[in-house]
Structure formats: C-alpha cells, structure tokens
C-alpha positions as CSV (number, residue, x, y, z in Angstrom):
1,X,0.1,0.3,0.1
2,X,1.0,3.3,-0.6
3,X,0.2,6.7,-0.1
4,X,1.1,10.3,-0.4
5,X,0.9,13.1,2.3
6,X,1.0,16.7,1.9
7,X,3.9,18.3,4.3
8,X,4.2,21.9,3.5
9,X,3.3,21.9,0.1
10,X,5.3,18.7,-0.5
11,X,4.4,15.1,-1.0
12,X,5.8,12.5,0.7
13,X,5.3,8.8,0.0
14,X,4.5,6.6,2.9
15,X,5.3,2.6,1.3
16,X,3.0,1.1,3.9
17,X,-0.1,1.5,5.8
18,X,0.6,1.3,9.1
19,X,2.2,4.6,9.7
20,X,0.0,6.4,8.1
21,X,-2.2,6.8,10.3
22,X,0.1,8.9,12.1
23,X,-0.1,11.3,9.5
24,X,-3.8,11.4,9.1
25,X,-5.4,14.2,7.7
26,X,-2.6,15.7,5.4
27,X,-3.2,13.4,2.6
28,X,-1.9,14.6,-1.1
29,X,-5.0,14.9,-3.2
30,X,-4.3,13.8,-6.8
31,X,-3.7,17.2,-8.1
32,X,-0.4,17.5,-5.6
33,X,2.9,17.5,-7.3
34,X,5.1,14.5,-7.6
35,X,6.8,12.8,-4.5
36,X,9.7,14.5,-3.1
37,X,10.4,11.3,-0.7
38,X,9.4,8.0,0.2
39,X,9.6,6.3,2.8
40,X,9.1,2.6,3.4
41,X,8.3,-0.1,6.7
42,X,11.4,-2.3,6.9
43,X,10.0,-5.9,8.5
44,X,13.6,-7.6,8.0
45,X,14.9,-10.7,7.3
46,X,15.3,-13.2,10.0
47,X,17.3,-16.1,10.1
48,X,19.4,-17.7,13.3
49,X,18.4,-14.8,15.8
50,X,19.7,-11.9,13.6
51,X,17.4,-9.4,11.6
52,X,18.7,-8.0,8.6
53,X,17.9,-4.7,7.9
54,X,19.8,-3.5,4.7
55,X,17.3,-1.8,2.0
56,X,17.3,-2.8,-1.8
57,X,19.3,0.8,-2.1
58,X,22.5,2.2,-0.9
59,X,22.0,3.8,2.2
60,X,24.1,6.2,3.4
61,X,22.6,7.9,6.7
62,X,21.6,5.8,9.9
63,X,19.7,7.1,12.6
64,X,18.8,5.2,16.1
65,X,15.9,6.5,18.6
66,X,17.6,7.4,22.2
67,X,14.3,6.5,23.6
68,X,13.7,3.2,21.9
69,X,17.1,1.4,21.2
70,X,14.9,-1.2,18.7
71,X,13.9,1.8,16.6
72,X,16.0,3.0,13.2
73,X,16.3,4.8,10.2
74,X,18.1,4.4,7.3
75,X,18.2,7.2,4.0
76,X,20.0,7.6,1.3
77,X,22.7,10.3,0.7
78,X,20.1,12.8,-0.2
79,X,17.4,11.9,1.9
80,X,14.9,10.8,-1.0
81,X,14.6,7.2,0.0
82,X,14.1,6.3,4.2
83,X,13.6,2.9,5.2
84,X,12.3,2.5,9.0
85,X,12.7,-0.6,11.4
86,X,10.3,0.1,14.2
87,X,9.2,-2.8,15.7
88,X,6.6,-2.2,18.9
89,X,7.7,1.3,19.4
90,X,5.4,3.5,20.5
91,X,4.0,6.5,18.3
92,X,6.0,9.3,19.4
93,X,9.0,7.2,18.6
94,X,7.8,6.1,15.1
95,X,7.2,10.1,14.5
96,X,9.9,11.5,15.8
97,X,11.5,9.0,13.4
98,X,9.7,10.0,10.6
99,X,10.0,13.9,11.1
100,X,13.7,13.6,11.0
101,X,13.2,11.6,7.2
102,X,10.7,14.6,6.4
103,X,13.1,17.3,7.6
104,X,15.8,16.1,5.9
105,X,14.3,15.9,2.4
106,X,12.3,19.1,2.7
107,X,14.9,21.3,4.0
108,X,16.4,20.6,0.7
109,X,13.2,22.8,-0.9
110,X,13.5,25.5,0.7
111,X,12.1,24.3,4.5
112,X,12.3,25.3,7.8
113,X,11.1,24.0,11.2
114,X,10.1,25.9,14.1
115,X,9.0,25.1,17.7
116,X,6.2,27.4,18.1
117,X,2.5,27.9,17.9
118,X,0.6,29.2,14.9
119,X,-2.5,30.8,14.2
120,X,-4.0,31.8,11.3
121,X,-6.2,35.2,11.1
122,X,-8.8,35.1,9.3
123,X,-8.3,38.0,6.4
124,X,-5.4,38.8,8.3
125,X,-2.8,35.9,8.1
126,X,-0.4,34.1,10.5
127,X,1.1,34.8,13.8
128,X,3.6,32.3,15.5
129,X,4.2,32.7,19.1
130,X,7.5,31.3,20.5
131,X,9.6,30.5,23.2
132,X,10.8,28.2,26.0
133,X,8.8,24.8,26.8
134,X,5.6,26.3,29.0
135,X,5.9,29.7,28.5
136,X,1.8,29.6,27.6
137,X,2.5,29.8,23.3
138,X,-0.7,27.1,23.3
139,X,-2.6,29.3,25.5
140,X,-1.8,32.4,23.5
141,X,-3.0,30.4,20.2
142,X,-5.8,29.1,22.4
143,X,-7.1,33.4,23.0
144,X,-7.0,33.9,19.7
145,X,-9.1,31.2,18.9
146,X,-11.3,32.2,21.5
147,X,-11.3,36.4,21.1
148,X,-10.7,36.7,17.4
149,X,-11.9,33.0,15.8
150,X,-8.5,32.3,14.9
151,X,-7.4,28.6,13.3
152,X,-5.0,27.1,15.0
153,X,-2.9,25.0,12.9
154,X,-0.3,24.2,15.1
155,X,0.4,24.0,19.0
156,X,4.2,23.0,19.3
157,X,6.0,22.9,15.4
158,X,5.5,24.7,12.8
159,X,7.2,24.3,8.7
160,X,8.2,27.7,7.5
161,X,8.6,28.1,3.9
162,X,9.7,31.2,1.4
163,X,6.6,31.8,-1.1
164,X,3.5,34.5,-2.3
165,X,6.5,37.2,-2.0
166,X,7.1,36.2,2.1
167,X,7.1,33.5,4.4
168,X,4.2,31.2,4.7
169,X,3.8,28.8,7.9
170,X,2.1,25.7,7.6
171,X,0.6,23.1,9.8
172,X,1.3,19.3,10.2
173,X,1.0,16.4,11.3
174,X,3.5,16.7,14.3
175,X,2.3,18.7,17.1
176,X,3.5,17.0,20.6
177,X,1.5,17.3,23.1
178,X,-0.7,20.1,21.4
179,X,-4.3,18.6,20.1
180,X,-3.5,21.5,17.1
181,X,-3.2,20.1,13.9
182,X,-4.9,21.2,11.2
183,X,-3.8,20.9,7.2
184,X,-3.1,24.5,6.0
185,X,-0.8,27.3,5.5
186,X,-1.4,31.1,6.1
187,X,0.6,33.8,5.3
188,X,3.1,34.5,8.0
189,X,2.5,38.7,9.1
190,X,4.3,38.7,12.6
191,X,6.1,36.3,15.2
192,X,6.2,36.9,18.9
193,X,8.8,36.0,21.5
194,X,6.6,35.6,24.9
195,X,7.4,36.0,28.7
196,X,4.8,36.0,31.1
197,X,4.4,38.9,33.2
198,X,1.7,41.0,35.2
199,X,1.6,43.6,32.8
200,X,1.3,43.4,28.8
201,X,3.8,45.1,26.9
202,X,5.4,44.4,23.4
203,X,8.4,45.8,21.3
204,X,10.0,45.0,17.8
205,X,13.4,43.1,18.3
206,X,16.8,44.3,16.8
207,X,18.7,41.8,14.7
208,X,20.4,41.1,17.9
209,X,17.6,40.0,20.0
210,X,16.2,38.5,17.1
211,X,19.2,36.2,17.0
212,X,18.8,35.4,20.7
213,X,15.0,35.3,21.3
214,X,13.5,33.6,18.0
215,X,16.8,32.1,16.2
216,X,17.1,29.3,18.9
217,X,13.9,28.0,18.1
218,X,14.9,27.0,14.4
219,X,15.3,23.4,14.8
220,X,18.6,22.9,12.4
221,X,19.5,19.9,11.4
222,X,22.9,19.1,13.1
223,X,23.6,15.5,11.9
224,X,24.3,16.5,8.2
225,X,26.4,20.1,7.5
226,X,25.5,20.4,4.4
227,X,21.9,20.5,5.4
228,X,22.3,22.7,7.9
229,X,24.5,25.1,5.4
230,X,21.4,25.0,3.5
231,X,18.9,26.4,6.1
232,X,21.2,28.5,7.4
233,X,20.8,30.3,3.6
234,X,17.1,29.7,4.1
235,X,16.4,31.4,7.5
236,X,19.1,34.9,6.2
237,X,16.4,35.0,3.5
238,X,13.5,34.4,5.7
239,X,14.7,37.2,9.1
240,X,14.1,39.9,6.6
241,X,10.6,39.2,5.2
242,X,8.6,39.2,8.9
243,X,9.1,41.1,11.9
244,X,10.0,39.5,15.1
245,X,8.5,41.5,18.6
246,X,9.2,40.3,22.3
247,X,6.1,40.3,24.2
248,X,5.7,40.1,28.1
249,X,1.9,39.5,28.3
250,X,-0.8,37.9,30.6
251,X,-3.0,35.4,29.4
252,X,-6.0,37.5,28.4
253,X,-8.0,39.6,25.8
254,X,-5.7,42.6,26.5
255,X,-2.8,40.8,25.6
256,X,-4.6,39.4,22.1
257,X,-5.6,43.2,21.3
258,X,-2.3,44.8,22.0
259,X,-0.6,42.2,20.0
260,X,-3.1,42.8,17.2
261,X,-2.9,46.1,17.0
262,X,1.0,45.9,16.9
263,X,0.7,43.5,14.1
264,X,-2.4,44.0,11.9
265,X,-2.6,47.5,12.5
266,X,-5.8,47.7,14.6
267,X,-9.1,46.2,15.1
268,X,-10.7,45.2,11.4
C-alpha cells in the first residue's frame, strides 16, 4: 500500500499502511505534485536469530532513536528514500523518526521547522508564538481562537517556507502534546517571542535580539553539515521578511488586542 501526504506543500510517499495513520489528515490530493521522498517500513528478514535491515538501495545515513533502542531509520545520501525499522515502538518514537526523514528532505526544498504555535487570523494572515516550553505558546494561540476566531494550525511545530512574496507557515502532523494539527498554511505576518509578566507589553526586536530570542527556536539539521548550511541560507532569506516582537503578557484578551494592534494595525 502506497499513500501520499502533503507536508509544507511537498508530497511525502509512505510505502506502508501501518505508519500512515500517524499522518492522518494530511493526505495528498491527486492534483498535488510528484513525491519528493519515499519512506518504507522495513520488516527485516530473520534467520539464526539475526534480523537483516539492509534495503534494496544503498544507505548513507543511519539514525537510532535514543528513547527506544529497537528503532532505526536509514536514508540514502539525499534523503529521497528512507527505510524505518520500529518493531513494537510507540507512536512518539516513530513520529520523531519520520520527522527526521521528512525534514532532512524538505530542507533541500527551502523549508525550516520551528518550535512554535501558529494561528491563522481570518482575512489577515498568520501569527507565530515562540518561547521556552511551558511559557504559554498554546495558551496565547487559544486566546486568539477564542477572541478573534483564529484557526490554530499547530500548537508545537511549524514548517516555514518562502512563497507568495513572503514567508508561509504550515500546519503539519507533528504537534507534540498539543491537540492542534490542521492541514493548511498562512502568510506569516508576525512572530512573537513570549514571556510571562503581570502587565502586557510588546516591542520590536533588533537584529541581535532576534538571534537570541527567535533563531534558537528553529530546528537546525545538525546531523548533516550540508543541510545545516542550506537551512542557514534559507533562514537568512526569511528573517528580513517577517517582523519579530518580544511580548511580556498575561493570558487575557488585552494581550490579544495589544498584539493585534502591533502586528496587524488595529482591529478590523
């Protein structure tokens, strides 16, 4: 069984139905482009108590999940083909290995991955929240959903690409512990680096502050120097296109209104 899934406007081909449920909701349509990556489920051939994991093609990269010693991912040199061996492994381990395979390929097509929550504000575009774990990224996204009818495209990870004269932010299946994962994208209008405070304040970041408060939330493919260089080039192209703000705030509607005025220029 072979299925295609649309991730950041690229098609990933899955050559086994058992993993497809983990990407449910992101099925590619017949109009989508040709697949850029094929991922296989390796059952392995067993004899004498030994399991052979060698795929038909030549592996160039091997990844092993530290959380589960059984799980192994192999890819070719360009990450266009991948094989995953994960017998009895939990969904979290399998999804992280799938993300490694997919991200390694999509970086070559101009995609970056951010640790962030993302909302699409009707008629206005996207707003992305970054910050350390537990700072309130999903909480702020939920406030926008409640008070501005925004759609939360993802509460944990966001793919970014260049397009339509700016940066596009995409929902995807990798949503961590957040329940939000919508198959859609939006033109990114602003990025907010969050902190908690008793009063609501917001200000634009200078270039040095962007490097310290925003850039660390971009996942760099450090397992491959070539991919890391490509990702840094893409990030350099994206940074001038979207303003980044520091916001110290409470979890209330006033914080939403303040960010709205700053990023979108007031209420519609």
